[in-house]
BAGUZA-719324 format. One record per residue (C-alpha): x, y, z. Coordinates in pm, 1 decimal, decimal comma. Layout:
% residues N
((X Y Z)) ...
This chain:
% residues 243
((618,6 -404,2 -251,3)) ((537,3 -41,8 -309,9)) ((750,7 196,9 -508,3)) ((694,1 475,3 -758,6)) ((472,1 254,7 -972,3)) ((210,9 37,7 -806,0)) ((175,8 -197,9 -1102,4)) ((449,5 -434,6 -983,2)) ((251,0 -468,1 -659,8)) ((-70,1 -544,8 -845,8)) ((93,2 -809,9 -1062,3)) ((244,2 -971,4 -757,0)) ((-88,7 -977,9 -575,3)) ((-262,0 -1128,5 -877,7)) ((-20,3 -1419,4 -859,1)) ((-34,8 -1460,7 -483,0)) ((-83,0 -1810,8 -346,3)) ((-336,2 -1900,7 -78,9)) ((-96,2 -1832,2 208,0)) ((-8,4 -1490,1 70,2)) ((-374,6 -1404,9 14,1)) ((-452,9 -1500,6 373,5)) ((-175,1 -1270,5 494,0)) ((-307,5 -983,9 279,8)) ((-658,4 -1038,6 419,4)) ((-521,4 -1029,7 775,1)) ((-349,1 -696,5 711,5)) ((-660,2 -544,0 553,0)) ((-875,4 -670,7 840,5)) ((-654,3 -472,2 1078,2)) ((-714,0 -158,8 871,1)) ((-1088,9 -219,2 886,1)) ((-1080,2 -270,2 1263,6)) ((-884,7 51,7 1319,0)) ((-1116,2 245,4 1086,6)) ((-1432,5 116,7 1259,0)) ((-1300,2 193,0 1607,3)) ((-1200,1 544,6 1499,9)) ((-1507,0 643,0 1298,5)) ((-1784,4 386,7 1336,9)) ((-1916,9 98,1 1123,8)) ((-2099,8 298,5 853,9)) ((-1876,3 351,1 546,8)) ((-2102,7 630,8 423,1)) ((-2001,6 831,3 729,3)) ((-1649,0 694,7 766,6)) ((-1415,3 770,3 476,1)) ((-1131,4 560,7 621,2)) ((-1358,0 256,9 644,0)) ((-1486,6 315,2 292,2)) ((-1127,8 322,1 165,6)) ((-1041,0 5,5 358,6)) ((-1344,8 -177,5 217,9)) ((-1252,0 -69,9 -136,3)) ((-898,5 -197,7 -77,0)) ((-1036,7 -527,5 53,1)) ((-1255,0 -574,3 -254,2)) ((-972,7 -488,1 -495,2)) ((-777,4 -770,8 -328,9)) ((-1074,1 -1010,5 -369,9)) ((-1142,8 -1033,5 2,2)) ((-1482,8 -1205,3 39,7)) ((-1773,3 -985,5 148,2)) ((-1845,3 -1224,9 436,4)) ((-1496,8 -1159,8 573,7)) ((-1539,5 -784,2 537,4)) ((-1880,1 -776,1 707,2)) ((-1769,8 -1009,1 985,3)) ((-1465,8 -791,9 1058,8)) ((-1678,5 -475,3 1071,0)) ((-1932,4 -634,4 1306,1)) ((-1660,7 -769,3 1531,7)) ((-1483,7 -433,0 1552,1)) ((-1809,6 -248,0 1616,6)) ((-1941,5 -478,8 1885,6)) ((-1650,3 -656,7 2049,2)) ((-1478,3 -456,2 2320,8)) ((-1212,0 -727,6 2339,6)) ((-1094,3 -667,9 1980,9)) ((-721,9 -601,6 1970,9)) ((-622,9 -236,9 1980,8)) ((-370,5 -151,8 1712,6)) ((-154,9 156,8 1693,8)) ((-5,0 297,8 1377,8)) ((374,9 335,2 1382,1)) ((596,0 433,1 1089,6)) ((961,7 333,1 1065,3)) ((1217,8 477,1 824,9)) ((1555,6 356,0 712,3)) ((1801,4 278,5 436,7)) ((1839,4 -34,0 230,3)) ((2153,8 -135,7 40,9)) ((2333,3 157,2 -127,9)) ((2117,4 405,0 59,9)) ((1778,3 311,4 -89,4)) ((1512,2 500,9 107,5)) ((1255,3 279,0 281,4)) ((938,2 369,3 474,2)) ((753,6 99,1 669,9)) ((396,5 157,6 789,8)) ((275,2 -77,3 1062,8)) ((-33,5 -150,5 1269,8)) ((71,0 -328,6 1585,5)) ((-53,4 -439,9 1925,0)) ((306,3 -475,9 2049,6)) ((538,7 -193,4 1949,1)) ((847,0 -356,5 2105,1)) ((802,1 -672,2 1898,1)) ((739,1 -478,0 1578,7)) ((1034,2 -243,1 1624,1)) ((1265,5 -539,7 1686,1)) ((1135,6 -726,0 1379,6)) ((1171,6 -423,4 1150,4)) ((1521,4 -346,8 1278,3)) ((1622,1 -711,1 1229,9)) ((1504,9 -702,8 866,9)) ((1716,0 -395,3 796,8)) ((2023,9 -525,4 979,7)) ((2012,1 -870,1 819,9)) ((2001,9 -736,8 464,1)) ((2261,7 -462,8 447,8)) ((2034,0 -182,2 561,9)) ((2000,6 50,7 859,4)) ((1689,1 162,7 1046,0)) ((1702,1 538,9 1097,2)) ((1524,1 809,1 1289,6)) ((1177,2 941,2 1209,1)) ((1205,1 1183,9 919,8)) ((1535,3 1053,6 785,2)) ((1389,2 957,8 445,5)) ((1024,5 1067,8 441,6)) ((1123,0 1408,5 300,2)) ((1218,5 1223,5 -19,0)) ((856,0 1117,7 -74,9)) ((526,6 1292,0 -148,8)) ((198,7 1161,8 -10,1)) ((-37,7 1101,0 -300,7)) ((-347,1 906,5 -387,1)) ((-253,7 640,7 -642,8)) ((-520,6 465,3 -849,6)) ((-423,7 183,9 -1084,3)) ((-643,8 51,6 -1364,5)) ((-534,2 -241,0 -1579,1)) ((-499,3 -120,9 -1937,1)) ((-730,5 -344,5 -2135,7)) ((-745,9 -143,1 -2458,5)) ((-884,4 158,7 -2273,9)) ((-918,4 479,5 -2472,7)) ((-637,3 697,4 -2336,3)) ((-798,3 1031,1 -2416,2)) ((-1132,0 926,4 -2268,2)) ((-993,6 805,1 -1935,4)) ((-759,9 1103,9 -1910,8)) ((-1052,7 1342,0 -1942,1)) ((-1261,1 1137,9 -1696,3)) ((-980,5 1132,9 -1439,7)) ((-904,6 1503,9 -1466,4)) ((-1272,6 1597,4 -1448,4)) ((-1303,8 1386,9 -1131,6)) ((-1017,2 1580,1 -971,3)) ((-701,0 1384,7 -1056,5)) ((-366,4 1564,6 -1063,6)) ((-187,8 1349,0 -1319,6)) ((-228,6 1034,1 -1528,9)) ((31,9 800,9 -1677,5)) ((-54,7 537,9 -1936,7)) ((152,5 242,9 -2055,0)) ((75,0 -88,4 -2222,5)) ((-1,0 -265,0 -1893,1)) ((-159,4 -9,6 -1664,5)) ((-302,3 336,1 -1618,4)) ((-175,6 509,9 -1304,7)) ((-371,4 808,7 -1179,1)) ((-232,3 1042,4 -914,8)) ((-446,7 1257,1 -685,6)) ((-414,8 1470,8 -376,7)) ((-451,5 1240,8 -72,4)) ((-792,1 1377,8 25,0)) ((-925,9 1345,1 -330,2)) ((-835,8 978,4 -380,7)) ((-1172,8 837,8 -269,7)) ((-1374,0 1082,0 -480,7)) ((-1170,4 1014,1 -795,8)) ((-1178,3 637,9 -732,5)) ((-1555,8 634,3 -691,7)) ((-1607,6 839,9 -1008,0)) ((-1385,7 613,8 -1219,4)) ((-1525,1 292,8 -1067,4)) ((-1857,6 366,1 -1234,8)) ((-1698,3 281,3 -1570,9)) ((-1360,5 117,1 -1510,1)) ((-1240,5 -175,0 -1299,7)) ((-1003,9 -42,8 -1033,6)) ((-704,5 -267,5 -965,2)) ((-576,8 -65,1 -671,2)) ((-656,6 264,5 -500,7)) ((-482,7 390,7 -189,3)) ((-290,1 678,6 -41,1)) ((78,8 608,8 -96,3)) ((419,9 761,3 -42,6)) ((553,5 838,6 -390,4)) ((932,6 886,6 -417,1)) ((1060,8 1207,8 -572,3)) ((1367,7 1036,5 -720,1)) ((1463,9 675,3 -779,0)) ((1781,5 484,8 -683,7)) ((1931,2 211,1 -899,4)) ((2123,0 -81,3 -752,8)) ((2426,3 -237,9 -916,8)) ((2540,6 -592,6 -864,3)) ((2359,9 -912,5 -778,3)) ((2437,5 -890,0 -405,2)) ((2273,6 -548,9 -360,4)) ((1967,9 -656,0 -556,9)) ((1941,7 -982,8 -362,8)) ((1968,7 -803,2 -28,2)) ((1713,3 -538,5 -123,9)) ((1467,3 -800,0 -248,4)) ((1511,9 -1003,0 69,5)) ((1465,8 -691,6 287,1)) ((1134,8 -609,6 118,4)) ((1020,6 -971,8 139,4)) ((1099,9 -992,0 510,6)) ((915,5 -668,9 582,9)) ((609,4 -758,6 378,0)) ((591,0 -1107,0 529,0)) ((555,1 -951,9 876,4)) ((190,2 -945,4 987,8)) ((240,4 -607,7 1158,9)) ((362,4 -437,6 839,1)) ((86,2 -277,7 632,8)) ((283,5 -99,1 360,0)) ((643,3 -69,3 247,1)) ((747,4 224,8 30,3)) ((1088,9 264,5 -128,5)) ((1269,3 449,9 -405,5)) ((1446,6 150,5 -557,7)) ((1425,4 150,1 -935,6)) ((1339,2 -216,9 -959,0)) ((1461,3 -422,3 -1256,3)) ((1183,4 -579,6 -1463,4)) ((1278,9 -931,9 -1364,2)) ((1240,0 -879,7 -986,8)) 
């Protein structure tokens, strides 16, 4: 699940079981297909494809899977056509939620997303109802394995980063959306990138009180992320450490 910090997402992915990994690979494959159909199969001339391949590798997607997906998208006219649709809404206690999807059936996806909100104390809203509470940013996460803070800060800023936050577990680097790939590539020459993608970063966070609200919010995010059509879920819930 995606929020202000991506590190909770990374930790969750690291512990994913085989079924969850397969679901992640399926979602990334859709991104690759859309990128190839929009800009061609050469990542050197297709920034969206290059970003999708980097995302695939950071999630340990095998190269054979990546190459097979690219070839299929480039040569198979029968490959499913996916459209990108974004839904917005409110979770328990008014938590802002943005859901990015790639779907070949918008009626099915809209019904599934609405059901997830309705079932867990939330409400699906109109386009724009919560997106103004977020800023689009490139977010790069590097696991903090005794990395020299001053050194990586200088490297990130020289590469074009806007900001860098360091804690005991992770280093989170923020960029303008269009600069994410350039900064990622520069840092990847020396550091192992855990995650790098353009994200919706909340301007303020919302805390939940009471077990029922927390349970409903957790279940809402789980239902959304378990849906094959859902690519990303962004929210401004200030998640407790134990979730």
